[in-house]
N, C-alpha and C positions, 0 to 999 in steps of 0.2 A: 178204576181205584179203588179200592175200600176203604169206608170211612175209619180215620181213625180211633173210634170206639165201638166200632163193631168187632165182635168176638173172633172174626175171621182175620183182621187187619194183622199184618207183621209188617216189625220197622225196616225190614227188608224192600218190599216196596216203596216206602219215603226215599231210603237211601237211592234204589234206582230210577226215581221219579226226577231226585234232586240231580244225580249225576248227568240226566236223561238233558235237563235244561241247560248246561253248560253248551256250548259248541263242542268243546271236545272233551275227551274222558279224562278222568282224574291223570291219569302215566306220562300223556302229554304234558300237560299243564308242569307237573314235577319237572319232567325231563325238560320243558325248555326254560323253567323257572332256572333250575343248575346251572345251565349252561348255556349260551348263547348261539355258541354255534353247532346245537344239533339239525341235524338232517331230517326235516319236515318226513314226516310218517307218508303223506298222501303228494305226493307229486303233480306240481300243477303246470298246467300247460301253458299257461298267458302268465306276461310277468305281472298286469293289474292284480290277476287273484293271488298272486303269491307276497305282493305288498301288502292288500290286505290282510290278509292271513297273518302276517308278522306286526302289523300294526294296533291290528285290534287282538293280540292275544295277550297272554300275564307281562311277557317284557316288550310291549308295544310303548307303552310310557317311559318307559328307561330305555331303549333304543332312542327315540324320536331327539330326547332329552341328552342324551351323547353328542346325537347328529346337532342339536343346535348349536350344544358347546364347541364342535368343532367351525361352525360356520362364524361362532362368535371369535373364538380364537384366529380365525383366517383374515376376520376382517381387522382385528386389530393390528396381525401383522402388516396388511399392507398399508395402513395406517401409518405405523412407525417406516417403513418405507417411503412412505411420501414424505414424509415430517425430515427425512435424514436426504432426501433426493433435493427438496425443498432448499433446504439449508445449505448443500453443494454448489446450488445454481445460483443462488443467492450471493453466496461467496462467490462465486466464480464471475459472476457479472458486476459485484460492486468492483473486485480486482480489475477486470476489466475497465470498466469504466475511469478508474482511477487513472489508471496506463494511459489511456487515454486524453486524461486530460492533463498529465505530465506532459505528456506527450508533445501536446498542442503546444505547452506553454514553451517547450524549449527549441522547438521547431523556430520558432524567428528569432530566434537568441542569433548576434550577429556572427557568432563564431563559426555558425553551421553555414552549410551550404542552402544557397537561397534559390531564388529560377523556378522552376518546372517542377524539379525536384521534390522543394518545398510543398510548392502547391498539391501537389499530386498525394504526397505524404497527409497532407492536411485532409485529404479525400479521405486517405485509406483509415486515418482514427473517426474521422465521421463514420464509415461502413462500420467499424466494431462497437463507435456509441450507440449505431443499429442493432447489433446483433446485444451489445448488453440490456439494452433494453427491453428485446427481448425476451432475454433471458430471469430479468425482472418481473415482466408481466407472467413467466413460466411457472420461477416460483409463487408468485403470487396463489396460482388458481392448485397450486401443488397444496399450501396451506390447507386453503381452501376446502381441500378433496379431504383433508386429514381430519380436518373439523369434522367435517360433514359424518365421515366414518369413525371416527369416536364417539360421535353423538348418537349415531344408530346403534353402536354395538354397546352403549351404556344404556338406552333405552328396551333393546332385547334383552339383556342379561335380569333387566330389574323384570320383564314378563316371565324369561324361563324359571326366576327365584320362583314367582305366582305361580304357575303350575306346576310347580316340578312339587313344591307344598299341597297344593290342591288334588292332582292326579294320584299322588303315591300316598297321600294320606286316604283318599277313597280307595286304593287298591290293597292297604295295611287295615282295613276296616271289614274286606273280604275275607281277606286271609286270617284274620283273628278270629272270626265268624266261624271259619273252616276249622279252625283249629280246637276251637270250645265244643265243634258239631263234633269232632271227630273222639275227644275225651267221653263227650257223653254218651255215643254208641260204645265205647270201651265200656264203660261201665254198666249200661243197659246190657252189653253180651254177656257180661260175669256174673251179674244179677240170674240172668235167665236161665245161665246154663247150671248156678248152685241150685236154685228153683226146679229144672226139670230134674237132677240128682234127687232132690229131695221129693218130688214126687214120684218117680219113678224106681228109684231105688228099692235096697231090702229095709225094710222098717225095723229099726232096734227097737229092742225091749227099755232097753236106758231111758235114761232121761239126758236130756243136754241141756249140758248147765250155759248159763245166758248172764248178763250183770247185775241183774234182776233175781238171781235163783236160776233152779233147773224148770227148762220148758221138756216137754213132752213134742214129740215130732209131728205132732198135729199141730199144735202152736209153733215149732219151728218155719214147718210149712207156711203157715199162713203168715209169718212176719218175713219169710222170702217173697211170698207173693205180693205183698205191699210196696216190697221195696223194689220188686220188677216193676210194677205199677207206674210207682215214683219216678225212677227212672226211664220208663218207656214215655212218660209224661214228657217230662225234662227233655229226652232225647229228639221227638217231636216236635216239640218247642223251639231246638234248636238249629232243625232244618229248617224250618218255616221261615225264621230267622234271617238263616244263611241265603234261603232260594232267594227271597224277598232283596237283601243287600246286595246280591250277586248278579240278580234280576236288574237294578237299579245302576249298577256300576257299568253292563253292558249294556244298556239300554241310554242310559245318561249321561253319565258320571266320565265311564271311557271314552266316548264319540266325542264329547266337551274339547276333553284333553288330547286326544288326538288332533285332532280340526284348530285350536289354539296352539299347537306347537309347530302343527303342518304348516301354518298362516306364518308363523315367528321362521321357520326356518328359508321358507319362500322369500318373506319378505329380505332376512339376514343378506342368502346368495344372490337376489334381483338386485339389493341395494353394491355388495361388494363387486357383481359380474359389471355393474353400472357404471361404477368410479373406475374399474378395469378400462374399459371402453372410454371411459372420457380421458385417462392419461396415456392412452393411446393415441385418441385425437388431437390433444396437446400435446402428445410430442410432435406427433408427423407437421402441426401448424408452426411450432418452433422451427422445425428442420426447415420448413417449406419457407420459412418470412427469413430463416437465417442464409437461405440458400439466395431466393430475390434478395435481399439484400447486397448478398456477394455477388450475386449475378441477375440483374434485373432483368424481366421480360423486354423484349424489342418491340415495343409501342407506346406509344403516343399516353401521355395520364391524364384522360378525361380532355385533351384540350388545352393541359395547363403547358406543354413542353414537351419535349424529351424525354426520354425515363432517365435514371443514374447510371450513372457508366458502371462499369464492372469492375470489380479489383481488380481484373487481370488486364483490362482496357486501361485502366490507372497506373500498373505496373508500366505498362508497353505505352502509355502517353509520356514520359521523362526523357526529354531529347536532353542528353547529356553537351553535345557540342553547342550546342545553343545556349546553355550555362552558361557554360567557358568563355563563350563570347560575348556574350549579358554581361558577364562577369570584368573581364578585361575592359570592356570598353567603358564601365563606370567609374573606370578611373581615366578615362580621356582630360576631364578638365583640371587633373591634374600632371600632367603629360608640359613639360616646357614650350613655349611659346614657340623660342627659336632656339638650334644649336647651337654653342658655341664650336666654332670651327678650332681645329689643330693646327697651329701653325707657329714659327718659329719668327719672332720679333726680336731685334737685336737694338738694346738699349741705346735711345739717343747719344747717348755720352760717348758710348762706343764707337759708334757708325762714321765714316768719313763728314767731313763737312759738303759735300757737293750731296751727298743723303740727305740731309736736313730739309731742303729747297722743299716747298709742297708741292702738289703734283698740278697743283692746280695754276703755279707761277712758273713749268719749266719752259714758256717761253715767253717769260719777263726776264728784266733784268735783274741780274741775282744780288743779291746784298752781300757788300764786304766780309771778307771773314770774320775778322775785328766784331762785328756787331754779331756775326755766328757766334763768335765763342763766348763770346756776354750774354747769350741768355743761357746758359749750358749750367754753369758753378753756383746757380742761386740753388743754395739746401731749404728747400721747406719742407717741412713736415708733414704728413698728409693731411693731420689735425688743423693745420693753419689758413687752409682755403678750403670754403666750403664750397666753391663754383666745381672742384676738379674732384672731389670725393668719387661723383659716379662714374668718373674713368678710372681712378687707380684703386688698383687691390690694398687691405689692409696694410700695414707694415712700412717703413722705409725704402726708398731705391737700394739697389745691389751697392750702388758708389756711399751712401750714404749709411747704408750697415759698414760698411769695412771702414768708413773714418771712423765713425763711433769704435769699433773694435780697434784698433790700430792705435790710434791717437790725433792731437794734431798734429805731430811730427809727421805722419804719416803719409800725407796727402797726394794725390794723384799729379802729374803733372799737368792734367787740364786745369785743375783746381786752383794749382799753384799760382799758374800766368793768369788765369779769372780774379784772381784776388785781387790784384793792382787796381781793376775797372771797379768806378763807381760801381757802389750798390742801391740797388731803390728800394720802393716799402717791395715787401713779402707779395701784396696781390697783385704788383705792378710784372713784377718779376714772375710771378705765374703766368700771368697773360701772355707775355713773351715767350715765355715757353711754352705756351702751347699753339702761339703763331709759328712757331719756327720747325715743328711737329710734322710730317707728313700727313696728308687731310685724309689718311687712309679711313674708311667707316669703321672706326671701333665696337665690337659688339659691348649691348650691355652683358653686367653681371648677372648671372643668372640665381634668381630671388628662391631662397630655400625655405623653411620655415624652421631651421635652425638658428638662421641669424637676424630674424626679425621678431620685434618683439612687439608689431602690430597688428598681428593674429587675433581674428573675432574668437571668443570665447563660447564655443559651440558647445563644447561639452565640458565645462567647468569642473575643476575637482576640488581646490582650493576654499575652503569654507562651507562645504557640501558634507554633510554627516557620513557616517560611513553607511549606514543603513541605507539610506538616496543612491550610493552609490552602489551597493549591491541589488538593489532594485533594476537601475536602469541600466548599470553594466556586467550583470549577471556573476559576477566575480566576490569572490566574500573577501579576496582579499586585493586593496586597491593595483589597480595596473604602475599607478606611479610608484608606489610603495615595494611593489615586485621590480622597476625596472630598475629603481635606485638600489635595492640592497644586491642585485643581480651585477650592477656598475660596480659598487665596493665591493663584489666578491672578488671581481675578475682583476679589478685595476688596483683596490686600494685597501688591501690587508695588509699591507706591508711600511704604507704608507706613515708616518710618524705623528702621531697626533691625530687621526683621521675621528670625524667627527670633533674634533675640538680648537683644529683648526676652520679659521673661517676661508669661504670661498670666496670670487670674485661677484660683485655684485652685478656688475653686467651681465654676467654668465646664467646667473641664478635666472635677474630676471626673464632672459630668453627662453631657459629651459622651462621655468614655470609659465611663460605663454603657452609655448607648445604642446604642454601637456591640459592646459585650461581649452585649448584647441582641439585636438583627440588624442587622448594619450595611447591609441590604438596604434598608432602611427608612428612611434616615439621607438626606437631600440638602439637600447646602452652597452651593447655589444659591442658595438663601433665608439672607439674611442674621441673619432672627430665629431659626433653628436652632442659630446659635452666638450665641446674646446680642450679635450683631455686635462678635464679640471676635474681632478673628482671629489674634490674638496667643494665644489659647489654642488654636485651632486649629495652628500653630504649632509651641506645645510639646509640644499631645498627640501629633502626628506625630513628634517627635524620640522622647517618650516610649516610644511603639511599637518604634521601633528599639533602644532601650535594654534594652526587657524581652523580647526575642527570647531565646529558647533559645543560639542560634547565631547571631553578627553576621550583618550582612546580608553582607561580604566574607569571610565564614567563618575560623575559626580555622584551616582547614587551610590557608588561604592566608597567612596572617599573614605567618612566615616569610619569606616567598617577596615580599609587599609591599614591608614595612622592606626586605630588601637592593635593591628596585628602588629607593625611593625615596635611598636612599646614591648612587646612580648620578647624576655630575656632568653627562656631556651631556643636554641635553633632550629630545633625540629616541630615543637609546636608551633613557631612563626611561618615555617616553612606548610607546616599543612594545613592552617591558618588561610594563608594566602592562596595557597593551593583552590579549599574549596572557594575561597572568592572569586579566584578567576574563572573556574566551570560554570559560576553563573553570572558572567557577563552574554551580551547578544554574541550572536552566532559570529558576525562579520570584526566586533571586538576580538573574540576570542580568535578568530583566526587568524587576525591580523598580530595579535601581538605573538601569536607562536613562533609565526616568520618574523616577526622582529628581532625576538628574544634568542632562538635558530641561528638567527644570523652574527646576533651580536657576539653569543658566544664562542664563532669563527674567527670573530673579530678577536676577542680577548684570548682563544688557544695562539695568536701569534701576535703577543703584546712584548715580544722578546724583541722585535721589528719596529711595531708600533709605538710602545709605552701606552698603549689604553689596557687596563687591565678591567676586572669587572667595578670595582672603584670607581673609575676615570670617567666610565661608558655609563655609570651610576650617577655621575654628578652633572654629565652632559645629558641626560635622559631624563632625572626626576620630574622635574618643572615639568618637561614636556611632553608626559604621558600621563603627568597627572592634572594637569592646568594648572598654570599662571595665577590664575584668581580663584583659584577653589577653596582654596583656605589661606590660613596666615601665614606670612611671611617665616612666622616660627614654625612649621610645619616644614621648612625646605629639608631640615636634617632627617626628618622620619620618613620624606618623601622619598629623598638619595637609599633609605635604607630598605624600601619598599624594593628598589630595580635589584638595588645590590641582593638581596636574597630570591630574587628572581632568578638573575643570570647564574648566581651560583648553587644553585639547583634545576637549571636548566629540564636535564632528563629526567628527574624526578616529577617536574610537574608537568612538562609534555611531552611526548612519544618523538624521536627522530625517525618518518619512514621519508 
């Protein structure tokens, strides 16, 4: 190459030398810069050669930046997938665990089936609890993977921005230098052409006018020569600068940017692939753990005993016949010890005299007939002798009952005959009557819980709060309230003065003992169970509410209820009471709703029972709000509270 200061040097040599220093010609670079999809001019047999050619070309940095952007976007998309998958799994596991907990609590309720079914169903819930735990662990692992991917994507994005600025700035400096070199070359070529025309062209005799006046041809040629020399010097300087910058770009800056971007792409792709593999492994572990929970391996657990049963074994372990037999045999203690023999026995007063002789004295001397007759006409009420009450049914004997109905003038002949005989004390006469009856063994009466007040309070209901009854029995409306409302609905809606008339104290005491013993065994659909005395049932219901430790409408809301009763506007008073009732505890609300709907049915039959909303409010006002909760002066306001509730039953409570 000629020296730049030699007379034989031409700018074309420098241009060729500069173009030769570039790995590709200028046309190729421009074509690849304008379109990334341009087909390489020289086909490469090996893929590695093609990759090297692309990444170390002018479009290499941009290509790698776009590829890194795609990798980061894919990592973020997979992180979002993991986050949503984790949320779904966590929600599913939490719901499954909650379902198992509530189901486990309801399995042992007394109104559900027990025995092997309950045991195996509990095992089913435990299997599902283990599956829920597996799901929670799976969700936690997915959440951790999501956070790792997000952190990796953020770090790679920072690296991408840094190398984008560094690599593209270096590329732009070279491009700007080449642009200035092209401009210098164009200027140099133009001046050279002008100088050549001035030197070799026709010399005009005239003068050339310039800015400072007319110039001769020689002066004009000399000026052009100086300009050509200056343009040549500037052009050569631009070429040298461009050459050095491109050499630095190709040897240092571009390889550094390419290497850094390749490392970032490799890190992003490797991290994404690793997390995807980890997700696959974790999913397999979840399914495997759930599978082992549903169907454990048939091996012993490290000598600690046999493995848990599978879900299939648990379901097949239910023994319906055994459960039914165990349930039936659990009532063995309640079966009467001796069954009552059903036979006809004629009353002694109507039997012939020879049949009154005891079987043990058949071979002895028979008693005179007068003595036999004197033992019969003694009318002793059942309650007059304590020694014979256990052998007699409640109520007077048939003869005494007929006497009481017909009057003293309609006595039977035997009674008229025996009236002339001297009478002894009631105890003595009863003993004579017992001695003259046949000595056949009389079966003792069957003791039933309906006629005994000595039942132990196994599950008391009186004096127990509604919350305790709800926790113990699992029913928001206590069984005693349900049974009493049912009895009045069936047999008392047309009874005049229902809830106002008092029942029989002895009946109330017996029914109370029945409920305190076991309310689940009481059935008031049969009127014999409450002695056909529906007024006693109504009185028992009011006594239950009176004995509550805290009134049905609660002491907490007493002042609010009284204040609402003082409101004159009916609509405002109703809405205020409605809001207070909605704030009652669940057992109180459910019980009040059942009672109110029942009392509404009672007042709908007020034409027959004479109990309208006002009369019912008088009966239930202090009962539901508490006798000792407020002063006596509040009695009128208490009645107004209950009356407003009854008059707006379906506005306050739904009827379903």
